[in-house]
Biotite code that builds the C-alpha atoms (Angstrom):
import biotite.structure as struc

atoms = struc.array([
    struc.Atom([-1.224, -20.911, -13.493], chain_id="A", res_id=1, res_name="UNK", atom_name="CA", element="C"),
    struc.Atom([1.140, -18.133, -14.463], chain_id="A", res_id=2, res_name="UNK", atom_name="CA", element="C"),
    struc.Atom([1.220, -14.434, -13.571], chain_id="A", res_id=3, res_name="UNK", atom_name="CA", element="C"),
    struc.Atom([0.138, -13.681, -17.154], chain_id="A", res_id=4, res_name="UNK", atom_name="CA", element="C"),
    struc.Atom([-2.922, -15.944, -16.940], chain_id="A", res_id=5, res_name="UNK", atom_name="CA", element="C"),
    struc.Atom([-3.762, -14.508, -13.518], chain_id="A", res_id=6, res_name="UNK", atom_name="CA", element="C"),
    struc.Atom([-3.562, -10.992, -14.955], chain_id="A", res_id=7, res_name="UNK", atom_name="CA", element="C"),
    struc.Atom([-5.921, -11.957, -17.791], chain_id="A", res_id=8, res_name="UNK", atom_name="CA", element="C"),
    struc.Atom([-8.444, -13.341, -15.267], chain_id="A", res_id=9, res_name="UNK", atom_name="CA", element="C"),
    struc.Atom([-8.288, -10.118, -13.300], chain_id="A", res_id=10, res_name="UNK", atom_name="CA", element="C"),
    struc.Atom([-8.527, -7.903, -16.392], chain_id="A", res_id=11, res_name="UNK", atom_name="CA", element="C"),
    struc.Atom([-11.818, -9.575, -17.274], chain_id="A", res_id=12, res_name="UNK", atom_name="CA", element="C"),
    struc.Atom([-13.164, -8.924, -13.785], chain_id="A", res_id=13, res_name="UNK", atom_name="CA", element="C"),
    struc.Atom([-11.869, -5.359, -13.485], chain_id="A", res_id=14, res_name="UNK", atom_name="CA", element="C"),
    struc.Atom([-13.556, -4.514, -16.799], chain_id="A", res_id=15, res_name="UNK", atom_name="CA", element="C"),
    struc.Atom([-16.874, -5.120, -15.017], chain_id="A", res_id=16, res_name="UNK", atom_name="CA", element="C"),
    struc.Atom([-15.756, -2.919, -12.095], chain_id="A", res_id=17, res_name="UNK", atom_name="CA", element="C"),
    struc.Atom([-14.416, 0.031, -14.075], chain_id="A", res_id=18, res_name="UNK", atom_name="CA", element="C"),
    struc.Atom([-16.206, 3.274, -13.295], chain_id="A", res_id=19, res_name="UNK", atom_name="CA", element="C"),
    struc.Atom([-18.495, 1.764, -10.650], chain_id="A", res_id=20, res_name="UNK", atom_name="CA", element="C"),
    struc.Atom([-18.707, 3.411, -7.225], chain_id="A", res_id=21, res_name="UNK", atom_name="CA", element="C"),
    struc.Atom([-17.056, 1.409, -4.455], chain_id="A", res_id=22, res_name="UNK", atom_name="CA", element="C"),
    struc.Atom([-20.078, 1.087, -2.196], chain_id="A", res_id=23, res_name="UNK", atom_name="CA", element="C"),
    struc.Atom([-22.581, -1.351, -0.654], chain_id="A", res_id=24, res_name="UNK", atom_name="CA", element="C"),
    struc.Atom([-24.287, -1.886, -4.024], chain_id="A", res_id=25, res_name="UNK", atom_name="CA", element="C"),
    struc.Atom([-21.015, -3.070, -5.564], chain_id="A", res_id=26, res_name="UNK", atom_name="CA", element="C"),
    struc.Atom([-20.399, -5.304, -2.531], chain_id="A", res_id=27, res_name="UNK", atom_name="CA", element="C"),
    struc.Atom([-23.820, -6.922, -3.001], chain_id="A", res_id=28, res_name="UNK", atom_name="CA", element="C"),
    struc.Atom([-23.381, -7.272, -6.770], chain_id="A", res_id=29, res_name="UNK", atom_name="CA", element="C"),
    struc.Atom([-19.948, -8.891, -6.467], chain_id="A", res_id=30, res_name="UNK", atom_name="CA", element="C"),
    struc.Atom([-21.185, -11.369, -3.872], chain_id="A", res_id=31, res_name="UNK", atom_name="CA", element="C"),
    struc.Atom([-24.256, -12.199, -5.967], chain_id="A", res_id=32, res_name="UNK", atom_name="CA", element="C"),
    struc.Atom([-22.480, -12.518, -9.320], chain_id="A", res_id=33, res_name="UNK", atom_name="CA", element="C"),
    struc.Atom([-18.965, -13.611, -8.308], chain_id="A", res_id=34, res_name="UNK", atom_name="CA", element="C"),
    struc.Atom([-19.238, -14.679, -4.674], chain_id="A", res_id=35, res_name="UNK", atom_name="CA", element="C"),
    struc.Atom([-18.344, -17.870, -2.837], chain_id="A", res_id=36, res_name="UNK", atom_name="CA", element="C"),
    struc.Atom([-19.603, -20.828, -4.831], chain_id="A", res_id=37, res_name="UNK", atom_name="CA", element="C"),
    struc.Atom([-19.300, -19.069, -8.195], chain_id="A", res_id=38, res_name="UNK", atom_name="CA", element="C"),
    struc.Atom([-16.986, -20.027, -11.036], chain_id="A", res_id=39, res_name="UNK", atom_name="CA", element="C"),
    struc.Atom([-15.169, -16.684, -10.662], chain_id="A", res_id=40, res_name="UNK", atom_name="CA", element="C"),
    struc.Atom([-14.537, -17.306, -6.966], chain_id="A", res_id=41, res_name="UNK", atom_name="CA", element="C"),
    struc.Atom([-13.267, -20.841, -7.631], chain_id="A", res_id=42, res_name="UNK", atom_name="CA", element="C"),
    struc.Atom([-10.964, -19.690, -10.443], chain_id="A", res_id=43, res_name="UNK", atom_name="CA", element="C"),
    struc.Atom([-9.489, -16.782, -8.488], chain_id="A", res_id=44, res_name="UNK", atom_name="CA", element="C"),
    struc.Atom([-9.028, -18.950, -5.387], chain_id="A", res_id=45, res_name="UNK", atom_name="CA", element="C"),
    struc.Atom([-7.242, -21.637, -7.429], chain_id="A", res_id=46, res_name="UNK", atom_name="CA", element="C"),
    struc.Atom([-5.038, -18.988, -9.066], chain_id="A", res_id=47, res_name="UNK", atom_name="CA", element="C"),
    struc.Atom([-4.105, -17.403, -5.730], chain_id="A", res_id=48, res_name="UNK", atom_name="CA", element="C"),
    struc.Atom([-3.371, -20.779, -4.146], chain_id="A", res_id=49, res_name="UNK", atom_name="CA", element="C"),
    struc.Atom([-1.203, -21.824, -7.109], chain_id="A", res_id=50, res_name="UNK", atom_name="CA", element="C"),
    struc.Atom([0.635, -18.480, -7.189], chain_id="A", res_id=51, res_name="UNK", atom_name="CA", element="C"),
    struc.Atom([1.308, -18.621, -3.465], chain_id="A", res_id=52, res_name="UNK", atom_name="CA", element="C"),
    struc.Atom([2.604, -22.186, -3.698], chain_id="A", res_id=53, res_name="UNK", atom_name="CA", element="C"),
    struc.Atom([4.772, -21.297, -6.712], chain_id="A", res_id=54, res_name="UNK", atom_name="CA", element="C"),
    struc.Atom([6.192, -18.245, -4.912], chain_id="A", res_id=55, res_name="UNK", atom_name="CA", element="C"),
    struc.Atom([5.114, -15.474, -7.282], chain_id="A", res_id=56, res_name="UNK", atom_name="CA", element="C"),
    struc.Atom([2.315, -14.366, -4.933], chain_id="A", res_id=57, res_name="UNK", atom_name="CA", element="C"),
    struc.Atom([2.810, -13.412, -1.286], chain_id="A", res_id=58, res_name="UNK", atom_name="CA", element="C"),
    struc.Atom([6.567, -13.428, -1.825], chain_id="A", res_id=59, res_name="UNK", atom_name="CA", element="C"),
    struc.Atom([7.370, -11.069, 1.058], chain_id="A", res_id=60, res_name="UNK", atom_name="CA", element="C"),
    struc.Atom([6.852, -11.471, 4.767], chain_id="A", res_id=61, res_name="UNK", atom_name="CA", element="C"),
    struc.Atom([6.586, -9.038, 7.638], chain_id="A", res_id=62, res_name="UNK", atom_name="CA", element="C"),
    struc.Atom([4.981, -9.186, 11.052], chain_id="A", res_id=63, res_name="UNK", atom_name="CA", element="C"),
    struc.Atom([3.650, -12.698, 10.457], chain_id="A", res_id=64, res_name="UNK", atom_name="CA", element="C"),
    struc.Atom([1.903, -11.762, 7.202], chain_id="A", res_id=65, res_name="UNK", atom_name="CA", element="C"),
    struc.Atom([2.943, -12.941, 3.756], chain_id="A", res_id=66, res_name="UNK", atom_name="CA", element="C"),
    struc.Atom([2.112, -10.331, 1.124], chain_id="A", res_id=67, res_name="UNK", atom_name="CA", element="C"),
    struc.Atom([3.029, -8.832, -2.207], chain_id="A", res_id=68, res_name="UNK", atom_name="CA", element="C"),
    struc.Atom([1.836, -6.484, -4.920], chain_id="A", res_id=69, res_name="UNK", atom_name="CA", element="C"),
    struc.Atom([1.738, -8.593, -8.052], chain_id="A", res_id=70, res_name="UNK", atom_name="CA", element="C"),
    struc.Atom([0.500, -5.866, -10.420], chain_id="A", res_id=71, res_name="UNK", atom_name="CA", element="C"),
    struc.Atom([0.734, -2.093, -10.345], chain_id="A", res_id=72, res_name="UNK", atom_name="CA", element="C"),
    struc.Atom([-2.224, -0.057, -11.646], chain_id="A", res_id=73, res_name="UNK", atom_name="CA", element="C"),
    struc.Atom([-2.465, -0.420, -15.407], chain_id="A", res_id=74, res_name="UNK", atom_name="CA", element="C"),
    struc.Atom([-4.859, 0.265, -18.269], chain_id="A", res_id=75, res_name="UNK", atom_name="CA", element="C"),
    struc.Atom([-5.554, -3.434, -18.875], chain_id="A", res_id=76, res_name="UNK", atom_name="CA", element="C"),
    struc.Atom([-6.486, -3.750, -15.173], chain_id="A", res_id=77, res_name="UNK", atom_name="CA", element="C"),
    struc.Atom([-8.718, -0.666, -15.486], chain_id="A", res_id=78, res_name="UNK", atom_name="CA", element="C"),
    struc.Atom([-6.559, 1.349, -13.088], chain_id="A", res_id=79, res_name="UNK", atom_name="CA", element="C"),
    struc.Atom([-6.501, -1.211, -10.274], chain_id="A", res_id=80, res_name="UNK", atom_name="CA", element="C"),
    struc.Atom([-3.406, -2.521, -8.530], chain_id="A", res_id=81, res_name="UNK", atom_name="CA", element="C"),
    struc.Atom([-3.465, -6.108, -7.297], chain_id="A", res_id=82, res_name="UNK", atom_name="CA", element="C"),
    struc.Atom([-2.077, -7.349, -3.988], chain_id="A", res_id=83, res_name="UNK", atom_name="CA", element="C"),
    struc.Atom([-2.517, -10.717, -2.295], chain_id="A", res_id=84, res_name="UNK", atom_name="CA", element="C"),
    struc.Atom([-1.905, -11.405, 1.396], chain_id="A", res_id=85, res_name="UNK", atom_name="CA", element="C"),
    struc.Atom([-1.763, -14.647, 3.352], chain_id="A", res_id=86, res_name="UNK", atom_name="CA", element="C"),
    struc.Atom([-2.922, -14.133, 6.956], chain_id="A", res_id=87, res_name="UNK", atom_name="CA", element="C"),
    struc.Atom([-3.752, -16.435, 9.839], chain_id="A", res_id=88, res_name="UNK", atom_name="CA", element="C"),
    struc.Atom([-5.403, -15.191, 13.029], chain_id="A", res_id=89, res_name="UNK", atom_name="CA", element="C"),
    struc.Atom([-3.667, -11.831, 12.862], chain_id="A", res_id=90, res_name="UNK", atom_name="CA", element="C"),
    struc.Atom([-4.317, -8.117, 12.436], chain_id="A", res_id=91, res_name="UNK", atom_name="CA", element="C"),
    struc.Atom([-2.351, -6.223, 9.833], chain_id="A", res_id=92, res_name="UNK", atom_name="CA", element="C"),
    struc.Atom([-1.215, -2.591, 9.776], chain_id="A", res_id=93, res_name="UNK", atom_name="CA", element="C"),
    struc.Atom([-3.824, 0.155, 9.951], chain_id="A", res_id=94, res_name="UNK", atom_name="CA", element="C"),
    struc.Atom([-4.364, 1.981, 6.682], chain_id="A", res_id=95, res_name="UNK", atom_name="CA", element="C"),
    struc.Atom([-6.704, 4.302, 4.806], chain_id="A", res_id=96, res_name="UNK", atom_name="CA", element="C"),
    struc.Atom([-8.234, 3.693, 1.355], chain_id="A", res_id=97, res_name="UNK", atom_name="CA", element="C"),
    struc.Atom([-8.264, 7.126, -0.326], chain_id="A", res_id=98, res_name="UNK", atom_name="CA", element="C"),
    struc.Atom([-10.202, 5.734, -3.317], chain_id="A", res_id=99, res_name="UNK", atom_name="CA", element="C"),
    struc.Atom([-11.657, 2.634, -1.676], chain_id="A", res_id=100, res_name="UNK", atom_name="CA", element="C"),
    struc.Atom([-10.677, -1.019, -1.700], chain_id="A", res_id=101, res_name="UNK", atom_name="CA", element="C"),
    struc.Atom([-12.178, -4.237, -3.070], chain_id="A", res_id=102, res_name="UNK", atom_name="CA", element="C"),
    struc.Atom([-11.197, -7.451, -1.279], chain_id="A", res_id=103, res_name="UNK", atom_name="CA", element="C"),
    struc.Atom([-11.771, -11.100, -2.108], chain_id="A", res_id=104, res_name="UNK", atom_name="CA", element="C"),
    struc.Atom([-11.679, -13.288, 1.019], chain_id="A", res_id=105, res_name="UNK", atom_name="CA", element="C"),
    struc.Atom([-10.582, -16.876, 0.352], chain_id="A", res_id=106, res_name="UNK", atom_name="CA", element="C"),
    struc.Atom([-10.547, -18.988, 3.551], chain_id="A", res_id=107, res_name="UNK", atom_name="CA", element="C"),
    struc.Atom([-7.857, -21.657, 3.578], chain_id="A", res_id=108, res_name="UNK", atom_name="CA", element="C"),
    struc.Atom([-9.075, -23.635, 6.540], chain_id="A", res_id=109, res_name="UNK", atom_name="CA", element="C"),
    struc.Atom([-11.408, -23.332, 9.461], chain_id="A", res_id=110, res_name="UNK", atom_name="CA", element="C"),
    struc.Atom([-14.015, -20.609, 9.370], chain_id="A", res_id=111, res_name="UNK", atom_name="CA", element="C"),
    struc.Atom([-11.553, -17.868, 8.522], chain_id="A", res_id=112, res_name="UNK", atom_name="CA", element="C"),
    struc.Atom([-13.087, -14.418, 8.341], chain_id="A", res_id=113, res_name="UNK", atom_name="CA", element="C"),
    struc.Atom([-11.687, -11.106, 7.185], chain_id="A", res_id=114, res_name="UNK", atom_name="CA", element="C"),
    struc.Atom([-12.844, -8.172, 9.291], chain_id="A", res_id=115, res_name="UNK", atom_name="CA", element="C"),
    struc.Atom([-15.696, -10.431, 10.412], chain_id="A", res_id=116, res_name="UNK", atom_name="CA", element="C"),
    struc.Atom([-16.757, -11.282, 6.840], chain_id="A", res_id=117, res_name="UNK", atom_name="CA", element="C"),
    struc.Atom([-16.783, -14.852, 5.467], chain_id="A", res_id=118, res_name="UNK", atom_name="CA", element="C"),
    struc.Atom([-15.659, -16.071, 2.050], chain_id="A", res_id=119, res_name="UNK", atom_name="CA", element="C"),
    struc.Atom([-16.566, -13.623, -0.684], chain_id="A", res_id=120, res_name="UNK", atom_name="CA", element="C"),
    struc.Atom([-16.162, -9.968, -1.502], chain_id="A", res_id=121, res_name="UNK", atom_name="CA", element="C"),
    struc.Atom([-15.768, -6.957, 0.787], chain_id="A", res_id=122, res_name="UNK", atom_name="CA", element="C"),
    struc.Atom([-16.009, -3.462, -0.697], chain_id="A", res_id=123, res_name="UNK", atom_name="CA", element="C"),
    struc.Atom([-14.728, -0.527, 1.337], chain_id="A", res_id=124, res_name="UNK", atom_name="CA", element="C"),
    struc.Atom([-15.672, 2.972, 0.168], chain_id="A", res_id=125, res_name="UNK", atom_name="CA", element="C"),
    struc.Atom([-13.296, 5.852, -0.494], chain_id="A", res_id=126, res_name="UNK", atom_name="CA", element="C"),
    struc.Atom([-11.922, 7.337, 2.722], chain_id="A", res_id=127, res_name="UNK", atom_name="CA", element="C"),
    struc.Atom([-12.520, 4.186, 4.763], chain_id="A", res_id=128, res_name="UNK", atom_name="CA", element="C"),
    struc.Atom([-9.843, 2.809, 7.058], chain_id="A", res_id=129, res_name="UNK", atom_name="CA", element="C"),
    struc.Atom([-9.220, -0.379, 8.979], chain_id="A", res_id=130, res_name="UNK", atom_name="CA", element="C"),
    struc.Atom([-6.713, -2.716, 10.523], chain_id="A", res_id=131, res_name="UNK", atom_name="CA", element="C"),
    struc.Atom([-7.230, -5.797, 8.300], chain_id="A", res_id=132, res_name="UNK", atom_name="CA", element="C"),
    struc.Atom([-7.888, -8.741, 10.569], chain_id="A", res_id=133, res_name="UNK", atom_name="CA", element="C"),
    struc.Atom([-8.222, -12.441, 9.864], chain_id="A", res_id=134, res_name="UNK", atom_name="CA", element="C"),
    struc.Atom([-9.791, -14.575, 12.588], chain_id="A", res_id=135, res_name="UNK", atom_name="CA", element="C"),
    struc.Atom([-10.860, -18.216, 12.775], chain_id="A", res_id=136, res_name="UNK", atom_name="CA", element="C"),
    struc.Atom([-8.058, -19.619, 10.633], chain_id="A", res_id=137, res_name="UNK", atom_name="CA", element="C"),
    struc.Atom([-6.039, -18.793, 7.554], chain_id="A", res_id=138, res_name="UNK", atom_name="CA", element="C"),
    struc.Atom([-7.189, -16.787, 4.542], chain_id="A", res_id=139, res_name="UNK", atom_name="CA", element="C"),
    struc.Atom([-5.786, -15.462, 1.332], chain_id="A", res_id=140, res_name="UNK", atom_name="CA", element="C"),
    struc.Atom([-7.104, -11.979, 0.591], chain_id="A", res_id=141, res_name="UNK", atom_name="CA", element="C"),
    struc.Atom([-6.869, -10.361, -2.836], chain_id="A", res_id=142, res_name="UNK", atom_name="CA", element="C"),
    struc.Atom([-6.883, -6.553, -2.777], chain_id="A", res_id=143, res_name="UNK", atom_name="CA", element="C"),
    struc.Atom([-7.900, -4.387, -5.714], chain_id="A", res_id=144, res_name="UNK", atom_name="CA", element="C"),
    struc.Atom([-6.960, -0.756, -5.103], chain_id="A", res_id=145, res_name="UNK", atom_name="CA", element="C"),
    struc.Atom([-8.027, 2.005, -7.513], chain_id="A", res_id=146, res_name="UNK", atom_name="CA", element="C"),
    struc.Atom([-4.785, 3.587, -8.781], chain_id="A", res_id=147, res_name="UNK", atom_name="CA", element="C"),
    struc.Atom([-2.942, 1.576, -6.091], chain_id="A", res_id=148, res_name="UNK", atom_name="CA", element="C"),
    struc.Atom([-3.894, 4.200, -3.523], chain_id="A", res_id=149, res_name="UNK", atom_name="CA", element="C"),
    struc.Atom([-3.279, 3.191, 0.088], chain_id="A", res_id=150, res_name="UNK", atom_name="CA", element="C"),
    struc.Atom([-1.996, 5.208, 3.041], chain_id="A", res_id=151, res_name="UNK", atom_name="CA", element="C"),
    struc.Atom([-0.513, 3.374, 5.993], chain_id="A", res_id=152, res_name="UNK", atom_name="CA", element="C"),
    struc.Atom([-0.944, 5.155, 9.310], chain_id="A", res_id=153, res_name="UNK", atom_name="CA", element="C"),
    struc.Atom([1.599, 5.343, 12.118], chain_id="A", res_id=154, res_name="UNK", atom_name="CA", element="C"),
])
């Protein structure tokens, strides 16, 4: 796996997301079509694991969380930025999603959950906010942010 191949995988997925509202319907669709047990889920999990092991994903660390923005918003990614975090039994910094957020939860052991959700997709609507929390083990979480928009709170 290379960053270029990872980007191509994501471009294919973001093409299906472009222009769709970030809401409960998208959450349900992603989990039905690309959720845990699907080929998409397996491929993205393998890519994130390989990128993390190779050091081109999650190449920063702060407060016990490994993280990194691998791609800024771009036309080929349909306006989404791409971040991946590696978290184990920890809560991250509180933030707001001005345009929403799409997350892929990839447990790496135990029954890891992200904000109480198991393996699969979590869609947060525009204006939502949270303190991202992984419990029950370790998880990689891929974040797709429309136009890279995120506002960390104090």
